[in-house]
N, C-alpha and C positions, 0 to 999 in steps of 0.2 A: 580211337587211339590218340588223335591230336588233343581232344578235350582232356583225357586222362593225363597226358604229358604236360599240358598247360597248367592244369590244377596243381600238379606236383611242382612245376617250376615256380608257380606263384606262392607256394607254401600254404595252400588252402588246407585248413584243418577240419572242415565240415565234411560229412559223408556226401559223396556225389551220387546222383541217381542216373543210371544208364539203362538202356534197353537190354533185355535178356541176352540177345545175340552177342552183345559186347563182352559177355562173360566167357566166350569161347577161349580155350587155352591158347590158340594161335594169336589172339589179340592180347590177352592178359600176360602171356609170357614175353611179349615183345615190348612191354612198357616198364620193365625193371621195377616192379613193386608199386607203380603209380596207381594201380587198381585196388591195392589192399585197403580194406575198409569201405569200399564202394558198395552201393546197394543197387540191385538189378531187379527189374520187374520180370516175373517168370510165369509161365503157364503150366508148370509142372508141380506135382506133389513132392516136396523134398523130404518127406518122412522116410528115412532109410529103411524102416521096417515095412513100408507099404509093399505088398507083393508085386505090384506093377513096377515100382521103382527098382526092386531087386531084379526082376526079369529084364527091365530096360538096361540096367547097368551090366548084366551078364551078356546080353546081346551086343551092347556097345563095345565091351571089352573083347569079345570074341571076333566080331566082324569089322569093327571100326578101324583098327590099324591097317587092315588090308585095303580098305577103300577110302582112307583119309577122313573117316567120320569121327567127330569129336562129340562126346556125350553132352557136354555143355555147349550147345550151339543152336542155331536156328533150326537145325535138323530135328530137334525134339518135336516140333510142331508137325512136321511132315510124317515122322514116325508114328506119332499119336493118330494122325488122320488116317494113315494106312491101316493101322490096327482097328480103328473104329469102322472104317469102310469094310474091312474083312468081317467084322462082327455083323454088320448089316447084311452083307452078302450071304453069310451063313444063315441068317434069319430068313431071308428070302428063299434060299434054296437054289442050287446050281441050275436047275432046269427052268427056273421062272425069272431069271434076271433080265430086266429091261430098264431103260433109263427112267421110265415113269415109276417103276417099283422101287428103284434105288432112292429117287427123290422122295417118294412117299415114306420110305423107311426112316429117312432122316427128319422129314417134316412132321411126322405123326408123333404124338405123345410128348411128354415133358420129362426132363431130367434123365435122359438116356445115360447109362453108365459110360464113362469115358476112360480109355486106357491112360493111366499116368496123368490124369487131369481132372478138372471139375466136371460133374455131370452137365450135359448139354441139352438145350432145347433149340430146335431149328425152325421156329415158327415165323421168323422174319422180324421179330419185335424185341430182340434182346438188347440191341444198341441202335438207337434212332439214327437213320441215315445209312446204316450198314445191314441190309436185309440178309446177307449171307453169313453174318456173324452169329455163331451158335453158342459160344461160351465166352463172354467177355470177362470172365473172372480171372484175376491175376493174384499172385502172391509176391512178396518181396523177399529177396535173399541177400545176404551180406557175404562178400568175398573176403576171406582172410587166408593169406598164404596158399592160394590155389584151391581152397575149399569153399564152396558156397553152402551156407546154412540158412534155413528159413528164419525170418524175423516176424512174419505175419502168417495168419491163416489166409483163406481165400478172401479177396477183396472184390466186391461186385461193382465193376467199372460201369456197367450199364445203369445200375441204380444210382451211382454217384453222378453220372452224366445227366440222368433225368432230373435229379434233385437240383443239380447245378443250373439246369435250364429253367426249372420252375422259379428259382430264386433270382434269375436274371444274371447270374454269374457265368460268364463264358468259359471259366476255368483257366483263363490266361493270367 
C-alpha cells in the first residue's frame, strides 16, 4: 500500500510490479486508484473459461463473504494446496493414509495436475535452495479498475533462476 501511494504521489507513469497478494481488494480499494495499471505476479490460471477458475470463483462468491475471504488474495495458494491435497488423499484411499504415503504421493511422478494452477513436480529440484517448492511457475496480470487480466502465460521462475545463476547474474 505505501509503495502504491508513493508511486501515485510521485506521478510515476510506468507500470509497477507487485506481489500477487497485493492485488487483494482490501488493499487495492484502499489506495484510491493508485494500483490501476499495476502488474502482479500470480500463481493462478486467469483464463475465465478454465473450469478450475469457474469453480474457484463460484466457491469464493458463495463462501467468501461469510468468512471474509477475497478471491484475489494470498488465500488462492492455500485453496489450491487444499484441493491438491484432497486429490492426493483420494488417490491414496481413506484406509491407507499415512504421512509416508502422502509424501510419496506428492514426490512421485512429474507434472501432477494442479487445481487452478500450473502442473507441479515435487522432486525437490524445481527451484534451487527451495526443496519444498513444487511449482515455481508464475504468470503476470494487470489490474485495471478492479479487474485483473492475464498479460503472460506461465513463466518458469525456476528455469529463469537456473539460467541467471549460470550466467553469473544474481538477478538483482
